[in-house]
SELO-180763 format. One record per residue: x negated, y, z of N, C-alpha, C, O, CB in turn. Coordinates in pm, whole numbers, plus 50000, padded with zeros to 5 digits. Glycine has a CB too. Layout:
N
XYZXYZXYZXYZXYZ
...
//
This chain:
264
512679268231713512819284331669512309292431782512799290031892514429289431638
511339302131773511059311131876512269315731929513349314731871510249321831837
512069321632055513059328432141513329341232044512349346631993512439332332305
514529345732019515059357031965514979370332030514799380731966516239354531945
515139369532179515029381132265513549383732308512959374932370515929379132389
513029393932281511569396632314511559408832413511959420032381510659400032177
511089405532531511069413732647509699423132630508709417032591511079404032786
509589434532651508239443432641507299436232750507689432232860508519461532682
505959435232701504909432232786504739439832927504279434533028503799434232709
505169453032917504879460433036505529475332987506329476132893503129460233076
505079486433059505789498433034504569509032989504809521132999506699503133173
503459505332948502189513732902501399507032814501069495532841501279517833011
500989513232698500279507032589501059500832483502159505432453499429497532638
500509489632418501299482532319502179472732425501729465732516500259473732197
503529474432384504519466032489505359456632398506299449832439505649476732584
504949457032275505599446732172504519443232054503799451632001507059453632099
504539430232026503629427631895504399414231847504279403031896501739425031928
505219418331740505849407731670505419406131542505569415031458507169409031667
504809393631515504199390731372505169380331312506029374331376502559384531377
504919378931176505699367631105505469354931179506419347531206505249365730951
504139351931216503749340131287504599338931402505299328731404502319340331326
504709346931501505209348431628506879345431626507519338231703504809363331676
507289352731522508779350931496509249339131428510429335931434509259361431421
508329332131360508689321431277509259324731159510199317631124509469313331335
508909334331083509349338230945508199344230875507039343430915510539348330947
508649351030753507519353530654507259369030612506299372730545507839345230523
508279377430660507949392730619507849403030727506919411230727509039398230528
508769402830821508699415330905507739413331021507589402431076510119419130960
507009426031060506299427131169506779438031253507529445631191505009428431139
506559441231384507019451131460506159451931583506099442731664508409449231488
505469464031596504749466531717505459478531804506359484631746503239470031679
505199481531909505709493431994504689496932082504239489032165506989490732076
504249509632067503299516332168503979527432259504629536532207502099523132088
503809526332400504369537032477503129542232550502529536032638505579532232576
502809554432504501679562432533501729573632627502729580832629501259567232422
500759575632703500649586632783499859597332711499009594232628500069582832911
500139610332744499429621032678497879617832688497349614432794499799635232745
497229619132572495869618032598495319602332536494169599832498495669620132766
496329594132538496059580032483495819580332342496399588932277497199570432509
494969571232277494849569832132494979555332109494629547332196493499575632073
495499551231985495939538131930495609539031788495879549131722497479534931954
495069529331741495069529131572494709515431524494229507331603493919539831502
494929512231397494589499331330494559501431185495019511331129495599488231365
493889489831116494019488530983495399481330942495959473331016492809481230934
495829484730828497179480230781496909467730724497899460430723497899489630681
495759462230669495489449730603496529447630488496799456930412495539438030707
497089435330477498029434430370499369438230381500249434330303498079423030332
499579446830490500929451330515500939467030485499929474030483501379447730668
502319471530460502549485630463503189486830588503779477530643503359491330346
503059499630640503579502630758504389516530761504039525530686502489502330852
505419518030846506039530430859505889532431022506329523731098507639530430795
505279543831068505159547931199506339557131234506529567731175503849554531219
507059552931327508239560531351507979567431508507669560431604509659549931340
508129580931515507859587031641509259585731717510139594031695507309602931624
509449576731794510729574231854510969585131957512099589831972510789560131918
509999589032025510109597532123508779605132138507799597932121510539590532241
508529618032166507479625732198506529629332091506959628931975506849619932296
505289632732110504389637431987503119631532002502629628932112504169653231976
502549629331885501079624731858500729630731728501479634431638500889608431851
499159631331738498559637531603498149623931519497499614431564497079648631635
498599624931405498659610131325497469613131222497419624131168500369606131233
496699605331201495759604131081496129590231021496639581231088494089605131125
495839589330889496179577930805495659580130664495689591130609497709575730804
495159568830605494749569030455493919581230413493999587230306496019568730364
493029584230525491969594430496492399609130511491699618330468491469592430355
493719611330583494369623930584494719627130743495119618530821495709623430485
494539638830772495109643030897496549647230857496719654530759494239654930969
497499642930927498989645430916499499655631013500609660831004499779632430940
498679658231102499049669231208499789662631334499819650531356500059680831139
500309671431405501059666531533502549665931484503249675431449500859677431673
502909651631490504049647331447505079645731573504619642731683503779634931370
506339647631556507329644831657507889655531719507169665131747506849637231751
509289655631752509939667631779511019661931903511369668632000510679674631631
511389649531876512489644331962511759640632110510909631732112513249630431885
512059646332206511499641632340512219630432397511639622532472511509652532442
513549629032365514589619232411515199613832294515719621132210515679625332503
515169600032283515789594932150517249597932157517849600432053515549578732126
517809597832260519349602032245519629615432224520789619032245520129598832363
518709624732181518899637832128519689635031996520609642231958517489645732106
519249624231931519699618931806519379629531681519989629231574521289615931821
518419638131710517819645431604517109635831514516799624931562516889656031656
516759639031367516139630531294514509628931344513869638431391516369635231149
513909614431323512679614531359511649619831255511869622831138512429602031397
510439620331324509249622631219508679607531203508539599531295507939634531280
508409605731082507749591431054506659594930934506649604830862509029578630999
505749583830935504669584430831504659569930769504699560030841503159588730897
504609569230629504489557430559502919557030511502259566130460505569556930438
502569544730541501079541030487501079529930402501679520130445500059537630599
500559528930295500429515630217499509505630282498739508630374499909518030074
499629492530224498409483030257497309487030224497279494930129498419470830205
496029483330289494689486930263494319500430314493349505730260494439486330123
494949507030410494629518630476494439518030625494589507030678495579527630446
494139528630703494119527930845494719538630896495019548130823492869526730899
495019538631044495779549331094495249549831239494819540031300497389547031078
495339563331291495149565431432496359574331486496919582131409493719572431459
496699573231599497519581831677496909586931810496359578531882498749574831704
496959600331852496499605231954497769611932038498309622231997495409614231912
498159605932150499379611732207499049625032259498059626432331499989602932317
499909636432222499769649932271500759651732377500609660732459499939660232161
501939642332383502749642432495503059627132521502809618832434504039651632473
503599623732641504079609732656504789607832535505539616632493504959606632783
504609595932470505449593032353505689578232332504989570332395504829598832229
506489574432261506849561632209506719560332043507369567431966508329559032257
505949551932007505729549331847506089536731805505509527531863504289550831800
506889533731719507249521231662506359518631523506259527331437508859521331634
505859508131514505019503531385505789493431320505819481731360503539497531416
506449498031212507409487331129506489482031018505869490630955508889494731054
506319469330986505569462830904506139452930812506999445030850504709457830972
505619453030676506079441830602505059441830479504269451030463507679443130560
505139431130397503949430530294504069443030211505129448430180503999416830193
502719447530175502599456830074501919451629963501119442229968501999468130118
502329459629835501729459129722501249469429641501319469829519502349453729663
500679479029723499949492929669500919499129575500459504529474498449490429585
502169498929596503139504529507503619518629546504329524829468504299495429498
503239524229674503829536029711502719544129771501879537929837505009533729805
502589556329758501629565129817501849568729963502969566530008501579577129741
501049573230030501279578230182502089588430167502039595730068500029582730267
502999590130276503919601630277504559604830408504839595730486504979599530179
504799616730434505689620430559507229614330525507689613630411505729638930585
507789611030620509219610230587509999616130730509689613330846509649593130544
510999624330688511779632230796510789643130859509589643730834512359621630919
511429650630937512899651330960513669656730852514879654930846513199659131076
513029663430766513989669030660514349657530570513589647930558513329681230573
515499658330506516099647430433516769635730500517289627030430515169642530355
516769634830639517339625230728518479632730786518209643430842516319619630836
519839628330780521069634630813521819623430913522059611930876521939638730671
522099628131028523029617931118524229617831045524859628131020523339622431279
524639604231002525779601630930526689591331014526149581931072525359596230789
527999593031019529089583631085529289574430996529519576930878530439589631124
529219561631051529729549030975530879541131079530749539331200528289537930937
531849537731007533009530631084534029540131143534029552131116532449522031202
534859534831219535989542231270536329536731401535939525331427537169541831177
537079543831494537659538631606536569532131696535519538431706538729529131567
536689520531763535569515731839534449508831768533499503631827536039507131936
534619509131626533419505931549532529517531479531729515731387533859496831446
532839529231538532229540631500530689540931559530439539031678533119552531548
529789543331466528309544631509527869555431412528529559531316527369530031496
526629559831451525909570231392524549566231336523789560031410525749580731488
524209569131214522909564431129521889575331097522269585931046523359558430988
520679573131123519629578731074518999571630962518099564130998518799580731172
519199571930844518339563830734517039569730705516879580630651519069563030596
516069561630747514609564530754514089560630611513519568430534513819555830878
514379547830587513659543530461514689531630397514219520230387511989537230499
515779533630362516719522930306516679523430165515839530430110518159524230350
517599516030095517339512929961517349524129876516599523929778518219503829914
518169535129901518099547829837517089556429834517049565229748518919554229874
516109555029930514889562829950513729552129909513459542229977514769568730112
513079555529785512179547929727510799551429790509929557729731512259549629581
510699546829911509379552229983508309540230014507139542430047509819559630132
508889527230000508439515230032508299504629934509079504329839509139511330121
507319495129947507369482929848508319473629916509119468029841505869475229820
508399470630058509289461030115510119465830226511189460230249508559450130159
509669476730303510289479430426511679485830407511909494530323509399488130507
512459481430482513789490230503514149493130643514339483930723515039483330442
514249505330675514029509830822515189520630841515409529430758512409516730851
515889518930955517019528430995517189528131140516899518331210518389524830927
517739540831189518009541431337519739542531346520359547931255517139555931413
520399537031461521679536231470521829539331611521109534331697522259523731423
522849548331635523419553631783524769547931800525619550631715523549570831798
525059539831907526359534831912527049540432050526549537832159526299518631903
528029547032038528669553132165529169541932266529629530932237529959562532123
528989546632371529629536332486530959531632440531779538732382529859543632639
531129518832472532399512632444532609507732301533639502032267533449522032477
531739509932230531879507332084530829494032043529889489332107531449522331998
531359490231915530569478631857529849484631736530269494631677531519465731813
528739477831702527729482431606527299468431530527399457331584526389490631687
526809470531400526429459631314527609450231318527569438431352525069452731358
528749457531275530029449631279530829456431181530609468431165530759448931421
531819450131104531999435731113530819426131092529869428731018532969432331019
530949416131156529739406831149529509401831017530429397430948529869395031240
528079402430972527609401230834526299394730844525609396430944527509414830759
525939387730750524579382430733523889385030592524609387030494524629367630758
522569385030582521759386530483520749376330484519609379530517521269398730483
521039364330452520069353730477519949343230352519569331730372520509346130610
520249347330242520149340830127519489348630016519639360830013521389336830092
518759342329922518139349829823518979348529705518599340429621516729345529799
520049354929681520999353029581521579366229534522789368529540522029344129629
520649375029485521029388329459521849388129320521429380529233519719397729454
522989395929293523309406129369524199401829470524529411329542523809416329296
524709390629504525769387129594525079389129739525739394729827526349371529565
523859384929763523479386829894521909385929887521359379229800524159376329990
521179393229986519909392729985519249384830102520009381630193519499405529977
518009381430112517349375330219516469385430278515459389630220516609363230178
516909389630406516169399930480516079396830619517069396230691516759413130465
514949394830656514589391730821514709407630888514489418530834512679383830846
515069404931008515529417531087515049418531206515099408431276516879418831105
514479430831259514269432631421515139444231458515229454531391512629435931469
515809441631579516479452931652515589458431784515499451231883517969447331703
515049469431781514429475931894515549483931967516199492631909513219485331848
515739480332097517179486632165516619495132271515649492032340518369474532238
517289506032278517139515432387518699518432441519669518032365516319529432331
518799521632586520109522432645520069535632710518979540532742520439510632745
521189541932732521429554332802522659552932888523769550132842521589566032705
522419555033007521269553933085520369541033075520859530233041521699555433214
519039542633106518139533033085518319521433168517779511033132516919538033098
519039521533281519099508533344520379500833303520839491833373519039510033496
520969505333173522229498533134521699487333059520529483633060523269507433050
522709481732990522519469032901523429469132794524469475532806522719456032975
523189462532685524109460732579524259445032550523689437332628523609468832452
524929440332454525169426632422524769424932259525249432532174526799422932457
524039416432233523869411632081524059397532081523559390432168522409414932015
524849392531976525069378831930524379376931803524469385031710526539375531916
523629365231798523099361031651523589346631626523199337931703521369361331639
524429343231523525019333431500525289329931344525489338931263526049334731575
525289317331311525619313331179527139308031174527749305031276524609302431133
527649307331053528939301631037529259287931106530299284831164529139300330897
528209281031089528499267231138527989266231286528059255331342527789256031043
527519276531346527349278531500526009267731521525769264031636528969273631602
525249263331422523969257131464522989266231526522139262131605523309250831351
523109280031486522589290131548523639299931615524449306431549521759296431455
523549300131753524759306731831524019311031974523999304132076526199294731857
523479323331959522889329832074523639342732108523899350732018521409332732046
524039345332242524409359132287523419363432394523079356332489525899359732343
522939377032369521869379632465522419393232515523119400832447520279380032401
521959395332660522099409932722520659416532692519569411932726522469409632901
520859427032630519669435132585519529446032669520529452432701519749440032444
518169449832721517929461632806516919471032738516389468532629517409457232948
516709481332808516069492532750514449487132703513699482132786516089505332869
514109488632583513019484832530512849470932469511819467332412512189486832617
514049462532487513929449932431514049450532271514509459932206514999441132493
513469437432217513539436532079514429422832052514249413332127512019436332013
515309422031954515859411331912515519407731772515599416231683517149412631932
515119394631744514829390731610516079383231553516809375431614513529381931607
516149387031427517409380831350516889372431230516749378931127518449392931290
516609360431224516149353331134517109348931030516779346330915515569343931190
518309348331076519589344730984520649346631045520589348831166519709331430937
521919346430980523229345731051523739361031081523179371331043523059336831195
524859359931154525389373631165524899378531310524509370631396527079374031146
524959392731326524069398631440524659410831508523949420631528522659402831384
526019410531547526799421931585526289425831735525839417031808528429418431577
526379438731776526069441031903527039452431959527539461031887524589444531910
527259451432095528159460432165527609468432275526679464132342529209453132217
528149480232297527749489032404528869488932515529969493532486527489503532348
528629483632644529619484432743529969497432765529149506132734529249478632860
531159501132820531569513232860530599519332964530069513233057532909511932910
530439533132931529319538333032527789538732992526959545833050529369529433155
527479529032872526149528832820526009532032688526579524832605525569517132838
525419540732656525159544532498523929535532438522899533832503524709562032480
524129530432318523139522132282522459529632143523079536532062523779506632260
521139526632140520369529532034519509517831985518929510432065519589540632066
519419516131844518549504931795517779511531673518269520831609519459491131750
516499505931645515759507931544515609495531466515039486031518514589513331585
516109494531336516169482731262514969482631159514649492631094517559481631192
514389471531151513499469331050513739457230970513949446531027512259469131101
513729458230836514289447030744513319447130637512779457230591515839449130687
513079431730590512149431330467512489417430429513049410130510510459434130494
512159413030299512179401030246511789402630091511239412730046513539394830271
512099392530024511339391629878511929401329782511349401729673511469376729807
513009409629796513609418829730514069430929813514789428929911514619412929666
513679443629779514029454629862515359460329832515579471729792513039465029851
516259450329857517709455529853518499447729967518229436430008518439452829698
519619456730015520289451530126521699449330084522529458230066520189460630245
521929434130068523349430130027523519419130119522689410430146523589425829868
524899420830173525399411430287526569405030242527189407730138525709418530421
526899394430348528239387030333528779388330476528079386730576528109370530279
530159391430477530739392030596531179376830666531319366930594531919401230573
531339376330787531779365430849533249363430806534009373130805531579366630996
533649351630772535019347630704536089355130807536919362930759535289328830694
536059352930929537199358131030537109372631019538219377731037537019353431191
536229380730998536339394831004536169401930860536009414130851535279399831104
536209393730755535999399130631536949411230590536639421030523536099388230538
538299407830650539309416230610539129429930673539859439330643540599410330643
538079431130767537829444530830536799453430755536649465430775537339442630974
536079445530662535199455230577535719464830514535009472430448534539449730484
//
């Protein structure tokens, strides 16, 4: 199996390019661009649909034959304000011209021409608490199951306070057995505050045939092909991650790990 932890290529330009082939799976792709003001980037979507997420900064976006204007408002991801995003179906093209330094995530999954191009957020995205105590975190749902914006993609942001756990109680979504559970591949794009901090993510199966624990740093990506995948933020370091999920069915159904099932 390919390494689950992906370090960025550098600090400028395209710093991540995760494809189904490189990840050893079938559905999810993820690119990350860190641009300086004046930089431009673009591509054809091909067989994939995409959601462009303005993680930080501003860029003028065009796509599917339209000028969508100067998108982005959040200059620091840890402001926790809702992001500006753009959904584009398969068979289209897009370009982004950075009007400030910016970070743009490109979330990809198979497209079936089932949804029209559209802006997503900031209107309609509300920061919502999930969990309690040291399991408290805060969610910006971009395109989850309740938002019928995409053919395959499920995308959300999570902010985990320092000292807390997230994606916990441990759960998995690695079988195609709806409605009990759905098969969804997943990427985690991590940010830390302060940026020189670290977080912890574990990816493991019940039988421990897969059992990896990783220190994640600012701009790292973790691939979750199967199994449980909790993460934790040490005292003093706040954690953000952007989740991208996709599989044969655009439904999020999961099963908890037996030792923590009573915590659900």
